[in-house]
N, C-alpha and C positions, 0 to 999 in steps of 0.2 A: 543758560543751562536748564535742562529739565529736572524734575524732582526725581532723582535717581539714587538708589541705595547701592553703594559700592563696597564690597568686602574684599580685602586683600590679605592673604595669608602667606607669610614669608618664613622660611625655615633657616634661621641663622643668617647673620649679616654677611658672612664670607662664603657661604655654601651655595651649592646649586639650589635654586629656589623653586618651589612649587607654588603656583599662584592660583587663586580661585577668584573669579569675578562673578558676582551675582547682581542682577539688576531687577528692580521691581517695575520698571517702565519699558514697555516694548516699542514705544513710539519715540525713540531718541531722535533729536535733531542731528543732521549730518556732522556738524562740528563736535557735538557731544560724543557721537560714536567715534569720531576721529580721535578725540582726546583719550577716550577709553582704550582704544587700540594702541595708541602711541605710549601712553603711560603703562599699560599692561606689558608691552614689549620691553620697556625700559627696566622692568622689575626682574627680568631674567638675568641669570649670572652671565658675565661676559667671557669667562674663560672656558667653562665646561659645557656651555649650551649654545655654541655658535650656530649649529644646525637649527636649533629651536628658534633662535633670534631671527635667522634668515627666513625660516618658515613663517614666522609671525609678520615680519616686515614686508615680505614678498607676497602676502596673501591677496587674493582677489577682493576680499572684503575690505581690506585697507585701501586698495586702489579705488574701489567704488566710492568709499567714504571721502577720500581726497577729492575725487572728481566732482562729487556732489557739493562739497564745501566750496571748491574753487568756482563752480558754476554760479554760485550765489554771491560771489565777491562784489563789493560795491564800487570799486574803482576801475575795474576793467571788465569787459565781457569775457565769457568763457573762451571765445576765440583768441583773445589776447593772452590768456593764461594757459593755453595749450599750444601744441605745435601747429604752425600754419601749414606745413608741408611734411611729407615723409622725410625721415632722416636720410641724408645722402650716404649710401654705402654702409659698410659695417665697421668703420674704423674711427667713428666719432667725428667731431667737428673741431676746427682749429680757431682760436681767437688770437688775432695779431695785434701787437702793441709795440711801441718803441721800448727800448730797455728802461729809459727813464723819461718822465714828463714833468715839466715844471710849469705851474700855472699861477696866475695872480701877480700883484704888484711886487716888483723886485726879482721876478723869475729870471731875467736876463743876467743879473749879477750872480745869482745862484748857479746858473748854467756854466759861467766861466770858471767858477771854482770846481765844478765837476770835470771840465775839460782839463784843468790843471792837474787834478787828481789822476787823470788817465795818462798823464805824462807827455801829452802832445806839445810840439814846439812851434809849429807854423801852420796857419790856416790859409786856405784860399777862400776868401769871402766872395760868394756869388750873389750878385744883386743887379739892379738896373741903374742906368745913368741918372735918372731923375732922383732916386733916393740918395745917390752920392751928391748930386748938385745941390739939393735942398738941405744937406747936412744930416739927414736922418741916420745914415750909416755910422755916424760918429757915436751913436748910442752903443754900437757894438765895438767899434775900434777903440774907444776910450777904455772900456772895461777890459778888453784884451791887453791893451798897453799896461794898464795898472797891474795886471796879473803876470806881466813879463812874457806874453805870448806874441810872437811875430805874426805878420799877416801880409798877404798880397790880395789885391782886389781885382776881380773880374766883373766889370759892369756892363758887359755886352749883352746881357740877357734882356729880351724884349717879351711883351705879351705873346703867348703861344710860342714858347721857345722852339728853336729849330735844330736840326742835326748839325748844321754848320756852327751854331753857337756852342753846342756841346763840345764839338771838336776843338774850337778855339779855347774853351775853358780847360780842356784836357791838356792842351799844349802848355798852358800857363802852370798847371799843377806840376808838370815835369820840370819846366824851366825854373820855377821858384822853389823846388824841392819841398812842397807842402805835404804834411803828413796827415792832415784832415781837412774837411770841407765844412764851411759854415755858410748856410744860406740865410739871407736877410731880405724879407719882403713877403710877398704873397705866393700864390700857387706857381707862378711862372719861375721865379728864382728857385723855389724849392724843387720843382721838377727838373730844372736845368742842373741844379747841384746834384740831385740823385743820379741823373744820367752821367754826369762827369765822374762821380764817385764810383759807380758800378763799372763803367767802362775802363776806369783806371786800373782795375784788377781783373777784368774779364775780356781782354783782347782789343779794346779800343774802338769797337764798332757798335754804336747804339742800335743800329738797325737789326743786329743779330739778337738783341734782347727783346724784340717785339713778341708779344704773346705772354704766356703764363710760365713763370719760374724757369726762365732760360739761362740764368746765370749758374755758374758752378763754384764761384769763390765769393767770400764776403767782400763787400765794398769797403772803401775807406771810411773811417769814422766820420759820421755826418751829424752836425748840429743844425737844426732848423729853427731859426728865430722868426716867429710869425709877426707880421704887421697888419694882417687883415683877418677878418673873422668870417670864414666861409669855405675855403677850398678843402681844408682838412689835410692838405698835402704835407704839412709839417709832421704828421704822425701816421701816414698810411703807406701801404705797399704798392700804391699806384703811381705811375710816372707817365705823363702824356707829353710826347715830343712830336712836333710837326716835321714830316719828311717833305721838304720843299720841292723835291723832284716829282714825287707822286701826288702831291697836294692832298695828303691825308695826315690825320693825327694818329700816331702809333700809340697803342695802349700797351705799356709795359707793366704787367702785374706780377710782382716778384717779392716774396717775403724778405729777400736780401736788400731791397731798396728802402726798407723801413728805416727812418732816421734813428740814430743812436740816442740822441736827446731831442725832445720836442719842447719848445719854449713858447709859452703864450703869456706875455706880459702886456696888460692893457695899456700901459703907458706908451708902448711903441705903436699903438693903434689910433691914438688921439688925432693925429694929423690926416687920417684917411678921408678923402673927399666923399661927399654925399653919394655920388654916382657909384663909386667903388664899394662903399659900405652897403648900398642897396644890392648891387650885383652879387657880391660875395655872400651876403646874408641869404639871398634867394637860392644861391648855390648850396648853402648849408641845409636849407629847407628841403631842397631836392634830394640831397644825400639821405636825409632822415626818412623821407617818404619812400624813396626807392628801396632803401635798405629794409624798411618795414614790410613791404609787399614782395620782397625778393624770395625766390624759391629756396634759398639756403639760409633764410633768417633763423635765428634761434632765440631763446628767452633772454640771453644777455644782450644781443644786438637789438632786440625789440625794446628792452628797457631804455637803452641809450637813445634809440631813435625817437621814442615817444616823448622823453623828457626834453630832447633837443627841439622838437616841434613846439612844445609848450613854451620854452624860453624864447625861441625865435619869434613866435607870434606875439609875445609880450614885450620884447625888448628891441626888435629890429626897427620899428618906427621911431623909437626914442633915439637910438644910435644914429639913424639917418638925420633926424631933426637937429640933434645937438651932439656933434662929434666929441665934445669935451665932457659929456656925461659919462663919468668913469664907471659908474655902476652898470649902465647899459653896455658899455664897451666890455666890461669884465664878464657880464652875463652872456653876451654874444660870443666871447672867447670860449666860455664853457660850453655854450650851445654848439658851436662849430666843432669843438673837440669831441663832444658826445656823438654828433652826427658822423664824425670821422671814425670813431670807435665802432659805430654801427656798420657803415658801408665798407670799412676796412676788412671785415670778416664776412658780412652778408652780401657784399658786392652791390651792384647797381641795377640799371635797367635801360629801357629804350630812350629815356630822356637823354641820358649821357651818350648812348650809342649814336643818337642823331645829332646832338650838340657838337660832338667831336668832329663830325663831318662839316658842319657849318663853319666851325673854327678853322678846319684845314683848308676848305675851299675859299672862304672869304675873309679869314682872319678876324672874325667877329669875337667880341668878348664872351668868354665861356659862361660866366654867371648869367649874363643877359640871355643867352641862348637857352640855358636851362630854365630860366624863369618863364620864357615865352612858350617853351615846349611842355612844361610841367602839367598845365591844365589839360591840353588835348591828349597827352599820353595817359594821364591818370583816368581820364574819362573812358579811354579804351580799356585800360586795366580793370576798371570797375565792372565791366561786363562779366569778368571772369572771377574776381575775388571781392565782390561788394561787401561781404561781411568784415573784411579787414578795415574798411573805411569807418566802422563804428568807433574803434579806438583812436583812429586818426582824428575824427571829428571831436572826440572828447579831449584830446591833447590840444586841439586848436580852440577849445573853450565852448564847445556846443554840447548840449544835453539832448541826445537822440534816442535814449533807451536802447532797444535792440532793433530799431528801424533802419535797416541797411540802405534803403532807397533814400530816406531823408539824410542819412549820413553822407552818402555820395554827393547829394545836392549841396549840402553845407560845406563840404570840403572843397569842391570845385569852385564854389563862390568865394570861399575864403582865400584860395590861391589867387583868383583873379583880383579880388579886392586888395590884398596885400601887395601884389605886383604893381597895381596902379597907384596905390598909396605911396609907395617908395620911389615912384618915378621911372619904372621900367617901361620901355616901349610896349605898346599893346600887342604887336604882331610882327611877323617877319617882313611884312610889306613895308615896314618903316625903314628897312635897309634896302636902298635902291640896287645894291650889287646882287641881292638874292634874286635868282631867276627861276621861275616855275619850271622851265624846260630842263633845269639841272636836277630836279627832284628824283628822277629815275636813277641817275648816277649816284646821288647822295644816298638814296635808299640802298643801292647795291653795297656801298661801303659801310653803311650803318649795320647791315645784316652780317658783316664780317667782324664787327667790333666786339671785343670780349665782354664789354659791359652789358651787352644785350642778352647774354646767355642766361642770366638769372631773372629776366623779366617774368612776371607771373604767367604770361602767355606769349608764345612766339608768333609774331605777326607775319603775314605774307608780304612780298614786295609791294603789291598793290596797296596793302593796308599801311605800310610805312610811307608810301607816296601820299596816301590820303592824310596821314598824320602831319606830314610836312605842309600839305595844302591847308589843313585845318589851322595850323599855327600861323600860316601866311594870312589867312582870311579872318581870324577871330577878332571880334570887337571892331570890325570894319563897318562903319555906318553905311557906306556906299554899297558894299557887298550885301549887307542885311536888307537894304532897301530893294536891291535887285532881286534878291531871293523872294521877298514879299510880293513884288510885282509879278514874278514868274508864277507864284502860287495863285494870285488873283486871276491871271490870264488862263491858267489851267482850269480854274473854277468856272470862269466865263465860258470857256470852250465847251465844258461839260454841259452847260445850260443851253447853249445855242444850238439850234437845229439846222441852220443854214449859214453860208459864208457871209452873207450880207449882215446878218445879226451879229456874227462874230466880229466883223470889222467895226461895227458900231460900238460893241462892248470894249474893244481895244482902244478906240478913239476916246471913249469916256474915261478909261483908266489913265491914259496919257495926258489928258487935259485937266485932270483933277488938280 
């Protein structure tokens, strides 16, 4: 604080107050000026001087003081403490969340008590055959039985759930007279359960739900018990279902498919294998970064996204290395939940728009696709919003000041290093089923995906094809060697004045 003389005159404790502020210092620091303005406004009477209060708190002087103070904040740059983009429309923004969320050890048991309080009698448990076979689902069935709640199990859900699986689950809901749905697993069981619950009350055809807010009625009560830390599906309004006829992943974005209860108990995640831990963790990082650079991000989603990045960079390697590290599991559960909170309202971008097509065409693991695409797509985005990478770099543990170019380099390298450290394949070339000749068709479908609408810049089809190609070639030693050779040949050609000399130079290069 500066050496300032402040005089306040108040006329009676309960009366309208006249105030007088006098200051002997004309060079107040921004924070000091801000405190004077705020405290001065607080001294006005609350009942008879509302116009005066509004006038004081809405003044340009106050706005300027706040902006100056925030610009000097030490934990985030000014870009992180102001809006990234213009506010969409004139009706405010919406923040989507489940009705209740239970996190930490014992959350599963607490969730069952919540179900009992709602009065539900019989659950359809949506899961996969592996979780049933290894006995993991007993964690849910045992506590349901203790609470006197009946259940039927649909274990036909597979990675990248399909329309036919949704239809099979819907038949079982009706046959067993289930009055709520409980998903147990990762993103695939959650999405399959959402699709079953929403179609049970909205006509029965999940294809009709594709797009944004197509439902007209609430879905069945849904409880999402998470066993992975990455997808965020247990608490979001997103549901991804593969249409096996069109070979595309349908994006169902609907506030009514947000689960009623979201459950993240780290004890249910201990048995998750290294590969799945890595893939889902990188999926969560993708959610956080895409939400942060989204065109509809806001200060609430930004806070969630940045802290999710911080936790993931700190705890994902430990969770992959030792699945029984309960603290790492718990922190990753919080991280993926925070990332889910971010993208549930800020949405995503072209990493997901493209990853959905790879999953739909080749049935590749979603988290792995995201991890491979994240670097190339963010390198593209950085051309348009490089300043946003300053806070991303800070969240990932780098001090870059206000150097946006350095921030971009640090972030892109951190993504690559983390991807490689946790064992994700380096590129799309690692999957023999991925064909370069399919990239134009994949690009067409990616440009129709709802997730791409909030990317910080809308790419052309040729640019999307180039992004697929970049993800295909990245960190490829042979491709890098070929590129270097081509550059050497071009340089040699520029130096040579005749064909004979060029041939000699080429021979020298190839024989090195």
